[in-house]
C-alpha positions as CSV (number, residue, x, y, z in Angstrom):
1,M,5.9,2.4,25.7
2,N,6.6,6.1,26.5
3,S,4.3,7.6,23.9
4,S,6.9,10.9,24.4
5,D,9.8,9.0,23.3
6,P,10.5,9.7,19.8
7,Y,11.6,6.2,18.8
8,A,8.9,4.8,21.0
9,A,7.4,2.5,17.5
10,I,11.0,1.7,16.1
11,R,11.6,-0.2,19.5
12,I,9.6,-2.7,18.5
13,R,10.6,-5.4,16.8
14,D,7.8,-6.1,14.3
15,F,7.2,-2.8,13.0
16,R,10.9,-2.7,12.7
17,L,10.7,-5.7,10.2
18,F,7.5,-3.9,8.9
19,V,9.1,-0.6,7.8
20,T,12.6,-3.0,6.8
21,S,9.8,-4.2,4.2
22,R,8.7,-0.9,3.6
23,L,12.3,0.5,2.5
24,F,13.2,-2.9,0.2
25,I,10.2,-2.7,-1.5
26,T,9.9,1.4,-1.9
27,L,13.1,0.9,-2.9
28,A,12.5,-1.3,-5.1
29,M,9.5,0.4,-6.9
30,Q,11.3,4.2,-7.4
31,I,14.3,2.2,-9.3
32,Q,11.4,0.4,-11.3
33,G,9.5,3.8,-11.8
34,V,12.7,5.4,-13.3
35,I,13.9,2.6,-15.4
36,V,10.9,1.9,-16.8
37,G,10.2,5.6,-17.4
38,W,13.1,6.2,-19.2
39,Q,12.8,3.5,-21.1
40,I,9.7,4.1,-22.7
41,Y,10.9,8.2,-23.2
42,E,13.9,6.4,-25.0
43,L,11.1,4.0,-27.1
44,T,8.7,6.8,-27.9
45,K,9.8,10.2,-27.3
46,D,6.3,11.1,-26.3
47,P,4.8,13.1,-23.5
48,L,1.9,11.4,-23.6
49,S,3.2,7.9,-23.6
50,L,4.9,8.4,-20.0
51,G,1.5,9.4,-18.7
52,L,0.1,6.0,-19.9
53,I,2.6,4.2,-17.3
54,G,0.2,5.9,-15.0
55,L,-3.3,4.5,-16.6
56,A,-1.9,0.8,-17.1
57,E,-1.0,0.9,-13.4
58,A,-4.0,3.0,-12.3
59,I,-7.2,1.4,-13.7
60,P,-6.4,-2.1,-12.1
61,A,-5.3,-0.5,-9.0
62,I,-8.8,1.7,-8.9
63,G,-10.7,-1.0,-10.1
64,V,-10.2,-4.1,-7.4
65,S,-9.4,-1.2,-4.7
66,L,-13.0,-1.3,-3.1
67,Y,-12.8,-5.5,-3.0
68,A,-9.3,-4.9,-1.4
69,G,-10.2,-3.3,1.3
70,H,-13.1,-5.2,2.2
71,L,-10.8,-8.7,1.6
72,A,-8.4,-6.9,4.3
73,D,-11.0,-6.5,6.6
74,V,-11.9,-10.4,6.8
75,V,-9.0,-12.0,5.7
76,E,-5.6,-11.8,8.0
77,R,-3.4,-9.0,6.5
78,K,-0.2,-10.2,6.1
79,K,-1.2,-13.2,4.1
80,I,-2.3,-10.5,1.7
81,I,0.4,-8.6,1.9
82,V,2.9,-11.9,1.1
83,V,0.3,-13.2,-1.6
84,C,0.8,-9.1,-3.2
85,V,4.7,-8.8,-2.7
86,G,5.1,-12.5,-4.6
87,I,2.9,-11.1,-7.6
88,L,5.7,-8.0,-7.5
89,M,8.4,-10.3,-7.4
90,A,7.4,-11.8,-10.4
91,C,6.8,-8.8,-12.3
92,S,10.3,-7.4,-11.6
93,A,11.7,-10.5,-12.8
94,A,9.5,-10.0,-16.0
95,L,11.1,-6.6,-16.5
96,L,14.4,-8.4,-16.4
97,Y,13.6,-10.8,-18.8
98,F,12.9,-8.2,-20.9
99,T,16.2,-6.7,-21.1
100,T,17.7,-10.2,-22.4
101,N,18.5,-11.5,-25.8
102,L,15.1,-13.7,-25.4
103,G,13.2,-11.3,-24.0
104,A,14.1,-8.3,-25.8
105,Y,11.9,-9.3,-29.1
106,L,8.8,-8.8,-27.1
107,I,9.7,-4.7,-26.9
108,A,11.4,-4.5,-30.1
109,H,8.4,-2.9,-31.8
110,G,6.5,-1.3,-29.1
111,A,5.6,-0.9,-25.4
112,F,2.8,-2.8,-24.8
113,A,4.9,-5.8,-22.6
114,I,6.3,-3.3,-20.4
115,Y,2.6,-1.7,-19.8
116,A,1.0,-5.2,-19.7
117,V,3.8,-5.9,-16.5
118,I,2.7,-2.8,-14.9
119,F,-1.0,-3.8,-15.2
120,I,-0.4,-6.6,-13.4
121,S,2.0,-5.0,-11.3
122,G,-1.4,-2.5,-10.8
123,L,-3.5,-5.5,-10.0
124,A,-1.0,-6.7,-6.8
125,R,-0.6,-3.0,-5.3
126,G,-4.4,-2.7,-5.6
127,F,-4.8,-5.0,-2.9
128,L,-1.4,-4.5,-0.9
129,S,-2.2,-1.1,-0.1
130,P,-5.6,-1.5,2.2
131,A,-4.0,-4.6,3.7
132,N,-0.6,-2.8,4.4
133,F,-2.6,0.5,5.9
134,S,-4.3,-1.6,7.9
135,F,-1.9,-3.8,9.7
136,M,0.5,-1.6,10.4
137,P,-1.9,-0.2,13.0
138,Q,-2.3,-3.7,14.7
139,L,1.9,-3.6,15.3
140,V,2.0,-1.1,17.9
141,D,-0.4,0.6,20.9
142,R,-2.8,3.2,19.7
143,S,-0.8,6.1,21.7
144,L,2.0,5.4,19.3
145,Y,0.2,6.0,16.3
146,Q,1.2,9.3,15.0
147,N,4.9,8.0,16.0
148,A,4.3,4.9,13.9
149,I,3.2,7.0,11.0
150,T,5.7,9.5,11.1
151,W,8.6,6.7,11.3
152,N,6.6,4.6,8.4
153,S,6.7,8.2,6.5
154,T,10.0,8.7,7.3
155,I,11.3,5.4,6.0
156,W,9.3,5.3,2.8
157,E,10.7,9.0,2.2
158,G,14.1,7.8,2.9
159,A,13.9,4.5,0.5
160,A,12.0,7.1,-2.2
161,V,15.0,9.3,-2.3
162,G,17.6,6.9,-2.8
163,G,15.6,4.7,-5.2
164,P,15.7,7.1,-8.1
165,M,19.2,8.0,-7.0
166,I,20.4,4.4,-7.6
167,G,18.0,3.8,-10.5
168,G,19.7,6.2,-12.2
169,L,23.1,5.6,-11.3
170,I,22.9,2.1,-11.8
171,Y,21.0,2.6,-15.3
172,G,23.7,5.3,-16.2
173,F,26.8,3.2,-15.6
174,Y,25.9,-0.4,-15.4
175,G,23.3,-0.6,-18.1
176,I,19.5,-1.7,-17.7
177,T,19.9,-5.5,-16.9
178,A,21.8,-4.7,-13.7
179,A,19.0,-1.7,-12.9
180,Y,16.4,-4.4,-13.1
181,T,18.4,-7.2,-10.9
182,T,18.4,-4.6,-8.7
183,D,14.9,-4.1,-8.3
184,A,14.1,-7.9,-8.1
185,L,16.6,-8.7,-5.4
186,L,15.0,-5.8,-3.0
187,V,11.4,-6.9,-3.5
188,L,12.9,-10.2,-2.7
189,A,14.4,-9.0,0.5
190,A,11.2,-7.1,1.2
191,L,9.3,-10.4,0.7
192,I,11.3,-11.8,2.9
193,C,10.9,-9.0,6.0
194,Y,7.3,-9.6,5.6
195,S,7.1,-13.3,6.4
196,S,8.9,-13.1,8.9
197,I,6.5,-10.7,11.0
198,P,4.0,-12.8,13.2
199,N,0.6,-13.3,12.1
200,R,-1.7,-10.5,13.7
201,P,-5.4,-11.9,14.3
202,L,-8.1,-10.0,12.7
203,P,-10.4,-7.5,15.0
204,P,-14.3,-8.7,15.3
205,V,-15.9,-8.6,11.4
206,T,-18.5,-5.9,11.3
207,T,-22.3,-7.4,11.5
208,E,-23.1,-6.3,7.8
209,H,-24.0,-9.3,5.5
210,G,-23.0,-9.9,2.2
211,T,-19.5,-8.3,0.4
212,W,-21.3,-5.5,-1.3
213,T,-23.3,-4.6,2.2
214,K,-19.9,-4.2,4.0
215,I,-18.1,-2.0,0.9
216,K,-21.1,-0.2,1.2
217,A,-20.5,0.4,5.0
218,G,-16.8,1.4,4.2
219,L,-18.0,4.1,1.7
220,K,-20.7,5.6,3.5
221,F,-18.4,6.1,6.9
222,V,-16.4,8.1,4.9
223,F,-18.3,10.1,2.8
224,S,-20.6,10.7,6.2
225,H,-17.3,11.7,7.8
226,Q,-16.5,15.4,6.9
227,I,-12.5,15.6,8.6
228,I,-11.5,12.5,6.8
229,L,-13.5,13.0,3.2
230,S,-12.1,16.4,3.5
231,A,-8.4,15.5,4.2
232,I,-8.5,12.7,1.7
233,S,-9.9,14.8,-1.4
234,L,-7.6,17.5,-0.3
235,D,-4.9,15.3,-1.3
236,L,-6.5,13.6,-4.3
237,F,-6.3,16.6,-5.8
238,G,-3.4,18.2,-5.0
239,V,-1.5,15.5,-6.1
240,L,-3.7,14.9,-9.6
241,F,-3.1,18.5,-10.2
242,G,-0.2,19.4,-8.5
243,G,2.5,16.4,-9.6
244,A,5.0,16.8,-12.8
245,V,6.5,13.4,-12.1
246,A,5.9,11.3,-15.3
247,L,7.3,14.7,-16.9
248,L,10.5,14.9,-15.3
249,P,12.3,12.7,-18.3
250,F,11.3,16.1,-19.9
251,F,12.2,18.5,-18.0
252,A,15.8,16.7,-17.8
253,D,16.5,16.1,-21.5
254,E,14.7,19.3,-22.9
255,I,14.9,22.0,-20.2
256,L,17.9,21.3,-17.8
257,H,20.0,18.8,-19.7
258,I,20.8,16.7,-17.7
259,G,20.3,13.4,-18.9
260,K,19.5,10.1,-16.9
261,T,21.6,10.3,-13.7
262,G,20.0,14.2,-13.2
263,L,16.7,12.3,-13.3
264,G,17.3,10.2,-10.7
265,F,18.5,13.4,-8.5
266,L,15.0,15.3,-9.9
267,R,13.0,12.3,-8.8
268,S,14.4,12.1,-5.5
269,A,14.2,15.5,-4.8
270,P,10.9,15.5,-3.3
271,A,11.3,12.7,-1.3
272,I,14.4,14.4,0.1
273,G,12.5,17.0,1.5
274,A,9.9,14.8,2.8
275,V,12.5,12.9,4.9
276,L,14.1,16.2,6.1
277,M,10.4,17.3,7.2
278,A,9.5,13.9,8.5
279,V,12.5,13.6,11.0
280,Y,12.0,17.2,12.1
281,I,7.8,15.9,13.2
282,T,9.1,13.1,14.5
283,R,11.3,15.4,17.5
284,N,8.3,18.1,17.0
285,P,5.3,16.5,16.4
286,I,2.0,18.6,15.2
287,K,0.0,18.8,18.3
288,K,-1.7,22.3,17.3
289,K,-4.1,23.9,14.4
290,I,-3.7,20.5,12.2
291,G,-6.8,21.3,10.1
292,K,-5.0,25.2,8.7
293,V,-1.2,23.2,9.2
294,L,-3.2,21.2,6.1
295,L,-4.6,23.6,3.8
296,W,-1.2,25.7,4.0
297,C,1.2,23.0,3.3
298,V,-1.2,21.8,0.5
299,A,-1.0,25.5,-1.2
300,G,2.7,25.3,-0.5
301,F,3.1,22.6,-2.8
302,G,1.0,23.9,-5.4
303,V,3.5,27.1,-5.4
304,S,6.7,25.6,-5.6
305,M,5.6,23.1,-8.4
306,I,4.8,26.5,-10.2
307,A,7.7,27.9,-9.6
308,F,9.5,25.0,-10.4
309,S,7.6,25.0,-13.7
310,L,9.2,27.8,-14.5
311,S,13.4,27.0,-13.5
312,T,16.0,26.7,-16.1
313,W,18.8,26.1,-13.8
314,F,19.1,22.3,-12.0
315,W,20.1,23.3,-8.7
316,V,17.1,26.1,-8.4
317,S,14.6,23.3,-9.9
318,M,16.1,20.8,-7.3
319,A,15.1,22.9,-4.4
320,L,11.6,23.7,-5.5
321,L,11.1,19.7,-5.7
322,I,12.3,19.6,-2.0
323,L,10.1,22.4,-0.9
324,S,7.6,20.5,-2.2
325,G,8.2,17.3,-0.9
326,M,8.6,18.8,2.9
327,F,4.8,20.5,2.3
328,D,3.7,17.0,0.5
329,C,5.4,15.3,4.0
330,V,2.8,17.1,6.2
331,S,0.0,16.3,4.1
332,V,0.9,12.6,4.2
333,I,1.5,12.3,8.4
334,V,-1.9,14.2,9.0
335,R,-4.2,12.7,6.7
336,S,-2.6,8.9,8.0
337,T,-3.0,9.7,11.3
338,L,-6.8,11.5,10.9
339,I,-8.0,8.1,9.2
340,H,-5.9,5.8,11.9
341,T,-7.4,7.3,14.9
342,L,-10.9,8.3,13.5
343,T,-11.4,5.2,12.0
344,P,-12.8,1.9,13.8
345,E,-10.0,-1.3,13.4
346,N,-12.2,-3.4,11.7
347,M,-12.9,-1.0,9.4
348,K,-9.7,0.2,8.6
349,G,-9.2,-1.9,5.0
350,R,-12.2,-0.3,3.8
351,V,-11.1,3.0,4.3
352,A,-7.7,2.8,3.5
353,A,-9.3,1.5,0.1
354,V,-10.8,4.2,-0.7
355,N,-8.3,6.3,0.4
356,S,-6.1,3.9,-1.8
357,M,-9.0,5.2,-4.6
358,F,-8.4,8.6,-3.7
359,I,-4.5,9.0,-3.1
360,G,-2.4,6.1,-4.0
361,S,-4.3,5.9,-7.7
362,S,-4.5,10.0,-8.0
363,N,-0.6,9.5,-8.5
364,E,-1.1,7.2,-11.6
365,I,-3.9,9.2,-13.0
366,G,-2.2,12.6,-11.9
367,M,0.4,11.0,-14.5
368,L,-1.8,10.8,-17.4
369,E,-3.2,14.4,-16.5
370,S,0.4,15.5,-17.2
371,G,0.9,13.6,-20.1
372,I,-2.5,14.9,-21.7
373,A,-1.9,18.3,-20.3
374,A,1.6,18.6,-21.7
375,K,0.1,17.5,-25.1
376,L,-2.5,20.6,-25.2
377,L,-1.1,23.1,-23.6
378,G,2.6,22.6,-23.6
379,V,4.8,21.0,-20.9
380,V,5.7,23.9,-18.9
381,N,1.9,25.5,-19.0
382,S,0.5,21.9,-17.9
383,V,2.8,22.1,-14.6
384,I,1.9,25.8,-14.2
385,F,-2.1,24.9,-15.0
386,G,-1.7,22.3,-12.6
387,G,-0.5,24.7,-9.5
388,L,-3.0,26.9,-10.1
389,M,-5.5,24.0,-9.9
390,T,-4.2,22.9,-6.7
391,L,-4.9,26.2,-5.2
392,G,-8.1,26.5,-6.3
393,V,-8.8,23.1,-4.4
394,V,-7.3,24.8,-1.1
395,G,-9.8,27.6,-1.4
396,I,-12.5,25.1,-2.0
397,T,-11.9,22.7,0.7
398,A,-11.5,25.3,2.9
399,W,-14.6,27.1,2.6
400,R,-16.3,23.9,2.0
401,A,-15.1,21.7,5.3
402,P,-15.2,24.1,8.3
403,A,-14.8,21.0,10.5
404,L,-11.2,20.3,9.2
405,R,-10.5,24.1,9.0
406,R,-11.1,24.3,12.8
407,L,-9.5,21.3,13.6
408,Q,-6.9,21.6,16.4
409,Q,-5.7,17.9,17.3
410,V,-6.9,14.8,16.9
411,K,-6.6,12.4,19.9
């Protein structure tokens, strides 16, 4: 397979099934995020309650991550994926049930039932993330890692563009039951596609004895590898402080006055930018000064979020969110390429688990941070504070991680 072919990875049948599965599951989760966010907002009118959605998902995901990473290194990864997507299917069905006459009473006096389902889905996603991450490189040759990662990011971001738009439009025009039905059908489609990929044998298991010893070996690898640790940490704090996704319902309603449908467009804007950047990188891979590119792009993300918080015009806000997505896409591709390339095959589950704890859950913890900061500082000031913190993290990382700053390329 020609590694210089921009379509090299996508020509492989099993990888196509994998990214198609990712397309469906991401569309579903994005649609679900828009619906749940607006539903909680309508029930509470409280920005902190929006942040608690992230906490309800992050706590179980963080709690199981290390064990999930170990499991992904000792159990066939496809089996884990299929079980987890099946649980997500059940969660989508439960949210749909709550919209019926029989289920509506569960949320008539509060949002506890919704938070409970999100908690269970967090458990499933905690196990799914390291299995997904470590299964993908088993589908392509090592020479195609960056190409496969770029395509995976492009498909994921494309779904992240379409999901909030679809969710906002269906919810706005056809109601909550139709929106949750679409969510459930997409998860089912993802389950079918994942099931169609043949099993892959595990790489030789590492020699450590005992579950905790294996988990500690994965942690030691990450924390002793300056490039991997600094790249993960940079994204962690950038997403933790720099994002404003949890507060978008407030911006849509109180500042931009664009309602549910407009919220869907705002949620999609970062992914639009990410898709544009991912398509560009597919044809123009990042080959030089990778470390500096990563640092500058995370800084750019922080600046774009500060500018977004100050905007009162819808199209300016959209443009700034698109720009933030372009910067974020570079960070995702560089970080994923570094981890896949520098991590031994039989440790990828455990390293992916640490990555998931830092990055995946930072989105949810970032939602909580945004809610608390908004409560204390006000919505606009909280986003400005987060952007400034992101810039501070970039400066500290550039100073404390010279190996990343000087990194030219990975092979």
